[in-house]
C-alpha positions as CSV (number, residue, x, y, z in Angstrom):
1,M,-1.4,7.6,0.0
2,R,-3.5,5.0,-1.7
3,W,-4.0,1.5,-0.1
4,E,-2.9,-0.3,-3.3
5,E,0.3,1.8,-3.3
6,L,1.5,1.0,0.2
7,D,4.1,-1.4,-1.0
8,Q,5.8,1.4,-2.9
9,Q,6.2,3.8,0.1
10,P,9.6,4.5,1.7
11,C,8.2,3.4,5.0
12,S,8.7,-0.1,6.4
13,L,5.4,0.0,8.3
14,A,3.5,0.9,5.2
15,R,5.2,-1.8,3.1
16,T,4.5,-4.3,5.9
17,L,0.8,-3.3,6.0
18,S,0.6,-3.9,2.3
19,V,1.1,-7.6,3.1
20,V,-0.5,-8.1,6.6
21,G,-2.6,-4.9,7.1
22,D,-6.0,-6.7,7.0
23,R,-7.8,-8.2,9.9
24,W,-8.5,-11.5,8.1
25,T,-4.8,-11.8,7.1
26,L,-3.8,-11.3,10.7
27,L,-6.3,-14.0,11.8
28,V,-5.0,-16.4,9.1
29,L,-1.5,-15.8,10.5
30,R,-2.7,-16.4,14.0
31,E,-4.1,-19.8,12.9
32,C,-0.8,-20.6,11.1
33,F,1.2,-20.0,14.3
34,M,-1.3,-22.3,16.1
35,G,-0.5,-25.1,13.6
36,I,-3.4,-24.8,11.2
37,R,-2.4,-25.5,7.6
38,R,-5.3,-26.7,5.5
39,F,-7.9,-24.6,3.7
40,D,-10.9,-26.3,5.2
41,D,-9.5,-25.9,8.7
42,F,-8.9,-22.2,8.2
43,E,-12.4,-21.8,6.9
44,Q,-14.0,-23.7,9.7
45,R,-12.0,-22.0,12.5
46,L,-12.3,-18.5,11.1
47,G,-15.9,-18.6,9.7
48,V,-14.7,-16.6,6.7
49,T,-16.1,-17.0,3.2
50,R,-14.1,-19.3,0.8
51,H,-13.5,-16.4,-1.6
52,L,-12.1,-14.1,1.1
53,L,-10.0,-16.9,2.6
54,S,-8.7,-17.9,-0.8
55,D,-7.7,-14.3,-1.6
56,R,-5.9,-13.8,1.7
57,L,-4.0,-17.1,1.4
58,K,-3.0,-16.3,-2.2
59,K,-1.6,-12.9,-1.2
60,L,0.4,-14.4,1.6
61,V,1.8,-17.0,-0.8
62,E,2.6,-14.3,-3.4
63,A,4.4,-12.3,-0.6
64,Q,6.3,-15.5,0.3
65,V,5.0,-15.4,3.9
66,L,3.4,-18.8,3.3
67,S,4.3,-21.6,0.9
68,K,2.0,-24.2,-0.5
69,Q,3.0,-27.8,-0.2
70,A,1.2,-30.9,-1.5
71,Y,0.1,-33.3,1.2
72,Q,-2.0,-35.5,-1.2
73,Q,-1.4,-36.4,-4.9
74,R,-4.8,-37.7,-6.1
75,P,-6.5,-35.4,-6.1
76,V,-3.8,-32.9,-5.4
77,R,-4.3,-31.1,-2.1
78,E,-2.1,-28.5,-0.7
79,E,-1.5,-27.1,2.7
80,Y,-0.1,-23.7,3.7
81,R,3.2,-23.5,5.7
82,L,4.9,-20.5,7.2
83,T,8.1,-19.6,5.4
84,A,11.1,-18.1,7.3
85,K,9.7,-14.7,6.2
86,G,6.4,-15.7,7.7
87,R,7.9,-16.9,11.0
88,D,9.7,-13.6,11.3
89,L,6.2,-12.1,11.9
90,Y,5.9,-13.9,15.2
91,P,7.2,-11.0,17.4
92,A,4.7,-8.7,15.8
93,I,1.8,-11.1,16.3
94,M,2.9,-11.6,19.9
95,A,3.0,-7.9,20.5
96,L,-0.6,-7.6,19.3
97,V,-1.6,-10.5,21.4
98,H,0.0,-9.0,24.5
99,W,-1.8,-5.7,23.8
100,G,-5.1,-7.5,23.5
101,D,-4.4,-9.5,26.7
102,V,-3.7,-6.3,28.6
103,H,-6.3,-3.9,27.1
104,M,-9.1,-6.1,25.6
105,S,-9.5,-9.2,27.7
106,E,-12.4,-9.7,30.0
107,A,-11.5,-9.5,33.7
108,G,-7.8,-9.1,32.8
109,E,-7.5,-12.8,31.9
110,A,-5.6,-13.7,28.8
111,P,-7.8,-16.2,26.8
112,I,-4.7,-18.2,25.8
113,R,-1.6,-18.4,27.9
114,H,1.9,-18.8,26.4
115,R,4.6,-20.9,28.0
116,H,8.2,-20.7,27.1
117,V,9.4,-24.2,26.5
118,T,13.0,-23.5,27.3
119,C,12.4,-22.3,30.9
120,G,8.9,-23.7,31.4
121,E,7.4,-20.4,32.6
122,Q,4.3,-18.5,31.4
123,M,5.4,-15.5,29.4
124,H,4.3,-12.7,27.1
125,G,6.2,-11.2,24.2
126,L,8.7,-8.5,25.0
127,M,10.6,-6.4,22.5
128,V,14.1,-5.7,23.6
129,C,17.1,-3.8,22.1
130,S,19.0,-6.0,19.7
131,H,22.3,-4.6,21.2
132,C,21.9,-4.5,25.0
133,A,18.7,-6.6,25.4
134,E,17.0,-3.9,27.5
135,P,13.2,-3.7,27.1
136,L,12.1,-1.1,24.6
137,V,9.8,1.7,25.7
138,P,8.9,4.6,23.4
139,Q,10.6,7.3,25.6
140,E,13.9,5.6,25.1
141,V,13.9,5.3,21.3
142,Q,15.0,8.0,18.9
143,L,14.2,8.1,15.2
144,E,16.7,9.1,12.6
145,E,16.3,9.0,8.8
146,S,18.7,6.8,6.8
147,P,21.2,8.9,4.8
148,Q,19.3,8.2,1.5
149,Y,16.1,9.6,3.0
150,R,17.5,12.5,5.0
151,G,14.9,15.3,5.0
152,K,12.2,13.2,3.2
153,L,10.4,11.1,5.7
154,L,10.2,12.8,9.1
155,P,8.1,16.0,9.5
156,A,10.0,19.2,8.7
157,H,9.8,20.4,12.3
158,W,11.2,17.0,13.6
159,S,14.4,16.9,15.6
160,V,16.1,13.8,16.8
161,R,14.2,13.1,20.0
162,A,12.7,10.2,22.0
163,L,9.4,8.9,20.9
164,G,6.4,9.8,23.1
165,D,7.8,13.2,24.0
Protein backbone atom coordinates (compact mmCIF):
# COMPACT_ATOMS: atom_id res chain seq x y z
CA MET A 1 0.00 0.00 0.00
CA ARG A 2 1.51 3.33 -1.05
CA TRP A 3 1.03 6.43 1.11
CA GLU A 4 -0.38 8.49 -1.77
CA GLU A 5 -2.99 5.78 -2.44
CA LEU A 6 -4.41 5.54 1.09
CA ASP A 7 -7.52 7.49 0.13
CA GLN A 8 -8.41 4.72 -2.34
CA GLN A 9 -8.25 1.85 0.14
CA PRO A 10 -11.42 0.03 1.28
CA CYS A 11 -10.47 0.82 4.88
CA SER A 12 -11.91 3.74 6.83
CA LEU A 13 -8.73 4.12 8.90
CA ALA A 14 -6.51 4.25 5.81
CA ARG A 15 -8.77 6.83 4.14
CA THR A 16 -8.81 8.90 7.35
CA LEU A 17 -5.02 8.75 7.58
CA SER A 18 -4.81 10.07 4.02
CA VAL A 19 -6.23 13.32 5.45
CA VAL A 20 -4.96 13.51 9.05
CA GLY A 21 -2.15 10.95 9.22
CA ASP A 22 0.68 13.41 9.63
CA ARG A 23 2.01 14.81 12.92
CA TRP A 24 1.88 18.41 11.74
CA THR A 25 -1.70 17.99 10.53
CA LEU A 26 -2.74 16.64 13.93
CA LEU A 27 -1.03 19.55 15.66
CA VAL A 28 -2.77 22.02 13.32
CA LEU A 29 -6.07 20.39 14.28
CA ARG A 30 -5.17 20.63 17.98
CA GLU A 31 -4.64 24.35 17.52
CA CYS A 32 -7.95 24.69 15.65
CA PHE A 33 -9.79 23.06 18.55
CA MET A 34 -8.02 25.53 20.86
CA GLY A 35 -9.41 28.45 18.83
CA ILE A 36 -6.43 29.31 16.62
CA ARG A 37 -7.53 30.45 13.16
CA ARG A 38 -4.90 32.65 11.56
CA PHE A 39 -1.84 31.53 9.65
CA ASP A 40 0.62 33.64 11.64
CA ASP A 41 -0.78 32.31 14.92
CA PHE A 42 -0.41 28.70 13.74
CA GLU A 43 3.14 29.45 12.61
CA GLN A 44 4.10 31.09 15.88
CA ARG A 45 2.53 28.46 18.15
CA LEU A 46 3.76 25.43 16.20
CA GLY A 47 7.19 26.68 15.14
CA VAL A 48 6.68 25.08 11.74
CA THR A 49 8.00 26.44 8.43
CA ARG A 50 5.61 28.56 6.38
CA HIS A 51 5.83 26.14 3.46
CA LEU A 52 4.94 23.08 5.56
CA LEU A 53 2.14 24.90 7.36
CA SER A 54 0.73 26.21 4.08
CA ASP A 55 0.78 22.69 2.63
CA ARG A 56 -1.04 21.16 5.64
CA LEU A 57 -3.68 23.90 5.74
CA LYS A 58 -4.25 23.58 1.99
CA LYS A 59 -4.78 19.81 2.31
CA LEU A 60 -7.23 20.28 5.19
CA VAL A 61 -9.18 22.84 3.15
CA GLU A 62 -9.21 20.53 0.09
CA ALA A 63 -10.51 17.71 2.31
CA GLN A 64 -13.21 20.09 3.63
CA VAL A 65 -11.98 19.68 7.20
CA LEU A 66 -11.26 23.42 7.33
CA SER A 67 -12.74 26.31 5.40
CA LYS A 68 -11.12 29.64 4.62
CA GLN A 69 -13.07 32.77 5.52
CA ALA A 70 -12.03 36.34 4.91
CA TYR A 71 -11.63 38.47 8.03
CA GLN A 72 -10.13 41.48 6.23
CA GLN A 73 -10.72 42.84 2.71
CA ARG A 74 -7.76 45.16 1.99
CA PRO A 75 -5.53 43.33 1.73
CA VAL A 76 -7.59 40.16 1.75
CA ARG A 77 -6.70 38.05 4.76
CA GLU A 78 -8.30 34.75 5.55
CA GLU A 79 -8.61 32.58 8.60
CA TYR A 80 -9.18 28.85 8.90
CA ARG A 81 -12.31 27.49 10.55
CA LEU A 82 -13.30 23.94 11.36
CA THR A 83 -16.16 22.67 9.23
CA ALA A 84 -18.73 20.19 10.53
CA LYS A 85 -16.50 17.48 9.02
CA GLY A 86 -13.55 18.91 10.95
CA ARG A 87 -15.48 19.15 14.23
CA ASP A 88 -16.33 15.46 13.83
CA LEU A 89 -12.62 14.75 14.41
CA TYR A 90 -12.90 15.97 18.01
CA PRO A 91 -13.48 12.52 19.57
CA ALA A 92 -10.40 11.16 17.77
CA ILE A 93 -8.29 14.09 18.96
CA MET A 94 -9.60 13.65 22.51
CA ALA A 95 -8.77 9.92 22.41
CA LEU A 96 -5.18 10.74 21.42
CA VAL A 97 -4.96 13.42 24.12
CA HIS A 98 -6.24 10.98 26.75
CA TRP A 99 -3.71 8.34 25.67
CA GLY A 100 -0.94 10.94 25.92
CA ASP A 101 -2.16 12.09 29.34
CA VAL A 102 -2.11 8.50 30.63
CA HIS A 103 1.05 7.20 28.95
CA MET A 104 3.23 10.18 28.03
CA SER A 105 2.73 12.85 30.71
CA GLU A 106 5.37 13.63 33.27
CA ALA A 107 4.43 12.51 36.78
CA GLY A 108 1.03 11.38 35.50
CA GLU A 109 -0.16 14.99 35.29
CA ALA A 110 -2.15 16.05 32.25
CA PRO A 111 -0.64 19.29 30.88
CA ILE A 112 -4.09 20.61 29.98
CA ARG A 113 -7.23 19.72 31.85
CA HIS A 114 -10.61 19.49 30.16
CA ARG A 115 -13.77 20.61 31.91
CA HIS A 116 -17.24 19.66 30.66
CA VAL A 117 -19.23 22.89 30.56
CA THR A 118 -22.58 21.16 31.03
CA CYS A 119 -21.76 19.50 34.37
CA GLY A 120 -18.73 21.57 35.37
CA GLU A 121 -16.53 18.53 36.08
CA GLN A 122 -13.04 17.75 34.81
CA MET A 123 -13.24 14.98 32.25
CA HIS A 124 -11.45 12.95 29.60
CA GLY A 125 -12.82 11.70 26.33
CA LEU A 126 -14.53 8.33 26.50
CA MET A 127 -15.78 6.33 23.57
CA VAL A 128 -19.11 4.64 24.19
CA CYS A 129 -21.40 2.38 22.21
CA SER A 130 -23.77 4.42 20.06
CA HIS A 131 -26.60 2.03 20.99
CA CYS A 132 -26.30 1.35 24.74
CA ALA A 133 -23.79 4.05 25.83
CA GLU A 134 -21.53 1.51 27.57
CA PRO A 135 -17.79 2.32 27.42
CA LEU A 136 -16.01 0.53 24.59
CA VAL A 137 -13.14 -1.82 25.32
CA PRO A 138 -11.47 -3.95 22.63
CA GLN A 139 -12.46 -7.27 24.24
CA GLU A 140 -16.14 -6.39 23.82
CA VAL A 141 -16.08 -5.39 20.13
CA GLN A 142 -16.36 -7.77 17.19
CA LEU A 143 -15.38 -7.03 13.60
CA GLU A 144 -17.55 -8.08 10.68
CA GLU A 145 -17.07 -7.19 7.04
CA SER A 146 -19.83 -5.31 5.26
CA PRO A 147 -21.63 -7.50 2.68
CA GLN A 148 -19.92 -5.82 -0.31
CA TYR A 149 -16.47 -6.58 1.19
CA ARG A 150 -17.14 -10.08 2.55
CA GLY A 151 -13.96 -12.15 2.31
CA LYS A 152 -11.85 -9.21 1.08
CA LEU A 153 -10.68 -7.18 4.09
CA LEU A 154 -10.15 -9.37 7.12
CA PRO A 155 -7.41 -12.02 7.14
CA ALA A 156 -8.42 -15.39 5.67
CA HIS A 157 -8.05 -17.13 9.04
CA TRP A 158 -10.25 -14.51 10.72
CA SER A 159 -13.42 -15.52 12.43
CA VAL A 160 -15.86 -13.16 14.07
CA ARG A 161 -14.37 -12.63 17.50
CA ALA A 162 -13.72 -9.95 20.03
CA LEU A 163 -10.73 -7.67 19.48
CA GLY A 164 -7.73 -8.22 21.69
CA ASP A 165 -8.27 -12.01 21.87
